[in-house]
C-alpha positions in Angstrom: -0.2 -0.1 -0.1 1.3 3.4 -0.9 0.5 5.4 2.2 2.4 8.4 1.2 0.1 9.2 -1.6 -3.2 7.9 0.2 -2.6 10.1 3.2 -0.8 13.0 1.6 -2.2 16.5 2.4 -0.2 18.4 -0.5 -3.3 18.3 -2.6 -6.6 16.9 -2.4 -7.5 17.4 -6.1 -7.0 14.2 -7.9 -8.6 13.9 -11.4 -10.3 10.5 -12.0 -8.3 8.5 -14.4 -10.1 8.7 -17.9 -10.2 5.1 -18.5 -11.8 4.3 -15.1 -14.3 7.1 -15.6 -15.1 5.9 -19.1 -16.1 2.5 -17.7 -18.3 3.9 -15.1 -20.1 6.2 -17.6 -20.7 3.4 -20.0 -22.5 1.8 -17.1 -24.4 4.6 -15.7 -24.5 7.2 -18.5 -23.9 10.1 -16.1 -25.3 13.7 -16.9 -23.5 15.7 -14.2 -20.2 16.1 -12.5 -20.8 18.8 -9.8 -17.0 18.9 -8.7 -14.9 19.0 -11.9 -11.6 20.5 -11.7 -12.8 23.5 -13.6 -15.7 24.7 -11.4 -15.1 26.3 -7.9 -15.9 23.5 -5.3 -18.5 25.3 -3.1 -20.5 25.8 -6.4 -20.8 22.2 -6.8 -22.3 21.7 -3.3 -24.9 24.4 -3.8 -26.0 24.0 -7.3 -28.4 21.3 -8.6 -27.3 18.1 -9.5 -28.4 16.2 -12.5 -30.3 12.8 -12.2 -27.3 10.6 -12.8 -24.1 12.1 -11.0 -20.5 11.2 -10.7 -18.6 12.7 -7.9 -14.9 12.6 -7.2 -14.8 15.0 -4.4 -11.8 16.8 -2.9 -10.8 14.5 0.4 -10.4 17.6 2.5 -14.2 18.2 2.1 -15.4 14.7 1.7 -18.1 14.8 4.6 -19.7 17.9 2.8 -19.9 16.1 -0.3 -21.0 12.7 1.1 -23.8 14.6 2.8 -24.9 16.3 -0.5 -24.8 12.9 -2.1 -26.9 11.5 0.5 -29.4 14.5 0.1 -29.6 14.2 -3.6 -29.7 10.3 -3.4 -32.7 10.4 -1.2 -34.6 12.5 -3.8 -34.3 9.9 -6.3 -31.1 10.8 -8.0 -28.4 8.2 -8.8 -25.3 9.5 -7.1 -22.1 7.3 -7.7 -18.9 8.6 -5.6 -15.4 7.8 -5.9 -14.1 8.1 -2.3 -11.4 6.3 -0.4 -12.5 3.2 1.9 -11.5 4.3 5.4 -13.7 2.5 8.0 -12.3 4.6 10.8 -13.9 7.8 9.9 -17.2 9.2 11.1 -18.5 10.3 7.5 
């Protein structure tokens, strides 16, 4: 396991590898990404999301994005999140 990368705080903005995203998009046919690298992150949290959403949130604000994903998911939207599996966290 590469802990240096997984727990690094130099940056929390990591682009999703295109080949990985393409596989997910082929399965789910996303119509929205509320936190692309070209949009200020706060806007993605407050703007309306599409019906099939892919989210690769910045890890420093992951709780905010998981809460938003839960909210939008509870309204019937499909929300697919790419987040680390850390079972020792509260979120």
